[in-house]
N, C-alpha and C positions, 0 to 999 in steps of 0.2 A: 743474175742468177734465179731460176725459177723453181721454186719446191713445191709441187701441186700448185695450187692458186695463190701460193704466198709469194709475193715478189720480195727479195733479199737483196739490198743494196749492198757495195762493198764499203761502203763508208758511212759514217753517222753526219747527219746534219749538224752544221755549226750555227743554226738561226738564233738560239739561246743568248740573250743579252746577260751582262753579269747580274743585273737586278732580278733576273728569272732562275738563277741557279737553284732557289730553294723550292723550286715547283716539284711535288711527288705525285707520281702516278701511282694509283691504288687499284689492284685488283681486288674487288669488293666480294667476288662470288666464289673465291677459293676459300678452302679450310672447311673444319666440321661444324663450326659455331655460325656459319653464314655472315652476312652482311651486318648483323647486330653488332657482333664483336669488333668488326671492322670499324665502323662507325663510333662505337663506344671508345675504341683505341684512339681514333683521331681525335676525339672529343677530350680525352684525358691527355694526350700529348699538348692539344693547344691551350688547356687550362694550366699545364705546367709550364709551356713555354713561350704563351703569349700568341697573340693572334696576328702580329705583325710581320713576322717572319718566314711563314710558311705557308704556301698555297696548295691545295691538292686538286687533281684532276682524278675523279673516281669513276671506274668502268664497272659496268654492271646493268641489270635490270633497273632501268629508269624509274618505271612506275613504282617499283618496291621500295628503291633508294629514297625517292622522294618522300614517300610515306613514312620511312624511317626518320628522315632529316627534320621532320617537323618535332621530334623529340630532342634534336640537337642543333638549336639555332646557332650556336658557336661554330659547329661544321659548316652548316649552310651557308654563313657568311664567307667562309674562307675555302669555298670547293666549287667546281662545277662537275655536273654529273654527265658522263657520256653513255649513251645507251650500248649496250653490248648484248644482243640476245641470245648468244649461246654461251655455255658453260663448260668447262673442264673438270671432271669428276675426280675425286681422288683415287678411284679405282680403274680408271682409262688407261690404256696401254698407250705408250709414244707412238708405235705404228700405226694405232688406229685413229688418232687425232691430229698428228702431224700436219697433213695434208689438207685438213679441214678446220683448220684454228683461226683462220683470219677474223671471224666474227665472234671469238670467244673474249672473254673479259681479260684473260691472263694475255693473250697476244697482243690485244689492242692497247695493253699497259705498256708491254714491251715495246711495242711500235712507237709509241709515244715516246719514248725516251730515244729510239733509233732516230726519229725525225726531228729531235732537238726542242721539243714541247714540254720535256720534264727532265729533271737530273737524274732522277732515279726512279725506279718501281719497286714496290714491297706488295709481296704475295704469301698467303699462306696455303698455295694450291699445291697440286701434284708436283713433287720434286722433280723427278724424270723428265717430265713434260715442260715443266719450267726451266730447267737447264737447256733441253734441245732447242726448245723455241729461241731462248736468249741467244745460244750459240749461234743459230741460223741467221737471227736479225742482227746480232750486235757485232758479231765476229771478235776475236781474240786480239789483244793488243800485239802489235808487230813485235816478233821475237819471242813470244810466249807460246809455246806448243798446246797447253791446254789450260782452260780456267780451273781454278780450285774452290770448292765450298770451304769457307773459312770464318771462324769467330775467335772470341777470346771467352775461355774457360777460367774458372775460378783457381788461383793457385796462390800459394804461399801465404803470408799475413796480410791482415788490413782489407784494402781493396784491390791488391794486385790480382793481374790477369795474365794468363799466357795465350799466345797465339797458335792456333793448332790447325795446320791444313795439310792434306785435303781430308774432307770429312764426308766424303761419299761420292763425289762425281766421278772419281777415275779408279776403278776398283783395281786395275793392273797399271803399274808405272814402270818407265825406264828411268835411267839414270838422269837424262835430260829434263823429264817430267820433274823428278825432284829437285833438280838445280833450279828451274824455273820457280817451283814452289817456295824455295830459300829465298829467292829475290822477291817474289810477291810477299812473302810473310814478313821479311825484314822491313819494306817499305811501309807496310800496313801498322807493324807495330812502331815504328817511329813518328807515322803521320797521325794515325788514329789511337794507338796506345800510348803516344808520348813518350817511347821507351829509347831513349839515346844509345845509339850502337848496341842495339839488343844481343843478347845471348842466344845463340841458335844452335839447337843440336838435331840430329836424325834419329826418329825413333827405332830402337832394336830391342832383341831379346836381353841385352847385356851390353856394358861399357865397352867391353874388350873389343879391340880393333879385329880381331879374328872371328868376331860373332856375326851371324847374319848371312843373307844369300848374297849372289854375287852382285845384283845391283845395288844393294847397300854398301857392300866392299868398294864397288867403283866410284861413288859419289863420296863416300868418306875419305878415299884416297885423295881424290881431286881436291876437295874443300880443305883437307890438312895441308896439301901440297901449296895451297895457295893463301893460305890462313891470314898472311900479313897482308894481302891486297883487297881481301873482303870487306866490305862496308859495314858487317856484322862481327861479333865475336864467336867464332866457330868452337863448340866446345866438343864436338866429335859425336859418339852414340851416347843416347841418353836412354832411359828405362821409363815405362809408364808411371813409377812411383817419383820421377822427377818432375813431373807435370804439377802435381798436388803441393810438392815440396818447396815450389819457388825457386829452384835451382836454374831453371831455364826458361827463356820469355818469348822464343819461337819454337814450335816442334813441327818437323817436317815429316810426312808419312804418306803412304799410298792410302787411297779413299777407303779400302776395305778395312784397313786396321784403324784409320782415322774415325769412321763410323762407329766402330765398337767402341773406342774410346769415348766418344761422345756420349754413346747411350749407356755405358758404365758410369760416366760421371753423373748423368742424370738419374739414374738408377740410384746410385748412392745417396745422392741429395735428398731423394724421396724418402730412402731407407732412414736415414738420420732425422729427417722430420717426423717420421712415423713413430721410430723407437722414443724420441722426446715426448711426444705426444701422449703416447700409452703409458709411459712411466709417470708422466705427472699425474694422471688420473689415479694412481694406484694407492697414495697415501697423502695425508694432510701435510707431513713434512716435506714431501717433493712440492706441493704447490706454495707452501710458505716459502721454501727456498727458490721458486721459480719467481716469485715476486720480487725478490732482491736482484734475481738476475735478468729481469726483463729487458734491460738494455742490451746484454750480452746475447739473448735469444732474437732480439731484432736484428743486430748485426750479422749473427749466425745465417737468420733466414734470408736476409739481403745477399750475401755471400754465395750461399748455395742453392737459392731459388732459381730453376731454370729460365723462369720468366725474366730474370735481370740479363739474361744472354740470349733472349729470344730470337735475334736476329744473326742470320749467316748469310755473308755475302759471296756470289760468284765472282771473286777475283780474278783479274786478267781479261775479263771483258771490255770492249770498248764502250762502256756503257755500265752504270751501277743497277746490280738487280739484289735485293734483299730478300731473302726466303725465312720465313718464320713458320713455327711449328704449325701443323695442320689443325691442332686442338688449340691453338691460342687464343686466350681470351683477351678482353681489353686491355689490360695491364701489359701483357706480353706483346699485342700489336703496338702498342704507345712505344715500348721500348724499341721493337722494330724500326718504327719511324723515326724515332731519335738517331737510331743507327744510320739508316739511309741519310738523314740530314746532315750528318756528320761527312759522309762522302760527297753530298752536294755542295759542302762549303770548301773542299780541298781540290786542288788539282792532283789527286793521285796518279791517274794515268799519265800524265806528263813526267812525273818524278819516276814511275816505273819504267817508262820508254826510256829515260835517260840513263837510269840503273842497267837496264838490259843492254844498251849499246856500251856502256863502261866495262862490262864483263863479258861481252862477246867472244874476246878472245881466249878466256877461261872455258866457256861453255863449250867452245869449239873442238876442247881437246876430247870431249867425251864422244865425238863423232870418230875420232882417229882410231 
């Protein structure tokens, strides 16, 4: 298949050996903070997780990157720099760059995964372009209609999280898409989130079976009818309040609604931090009280800080692509790399493929 001058194969090379599975391709030129934040993130990751487990192939302006690497000897020891002369900007339109992306750091990093040189790619670049290039180059897992942007958001007590998808890749979804998201999300929760037989719900404006549009009604009836056969515990419709309450572990929705949920969660987290900070400055009593609650505040910060869930994966592709925020700092990028390394360890797509095959007879009912 030929897209402009980009040649897109129909399968991914299988040349990587088991020892190479933790090689991560990095798009160093995407994002608002530039390659300094990217290299700082790699440095933090290596400091926290050791230098013997992960190697990086970094794509970008070679001259600039080698200059910056002088400040990060740890990164220099554990990486290779591949020159990519062109850059995709955050403001670029998909139609304007899709045919001329072959020399960009973003496409070259994705291509590295396609060719089997790396197990995953991490980028903080333009989301729309990243998704389009990833779909063209990597293709979807057999039996999956569309990939979904997926991450784990804070939920419930302690360090518990909830898997939410789609977070923006597919603005409009039919029942088949939502069924596929349920399959993808449940596998993700089990393997990455370590949630045994996760509780899954379809996001709606109410829990009642009569709520929602025709698409939601259709998928709910199907999942309810086959509840006993599903590899997850289907709860039916769930509301947005269930996400933070910890009642549900996987939430399925369309990309329009999911993106609003994501940004609402991030905005709420920033509001909580701002209110606490402002009120602590108003009196000595607040400052003294804060001293005794310092450990509580640390746990709260870890729980709600968007940088702790800075990575989102394009789940359902034949290769792992992790997208982090355009304004990601070094900490956020380090967390995104950790996220990618988890995918590199697992045979996630093999499990997804098996799950798709086992549930094909149920999905087929949606087309009847």
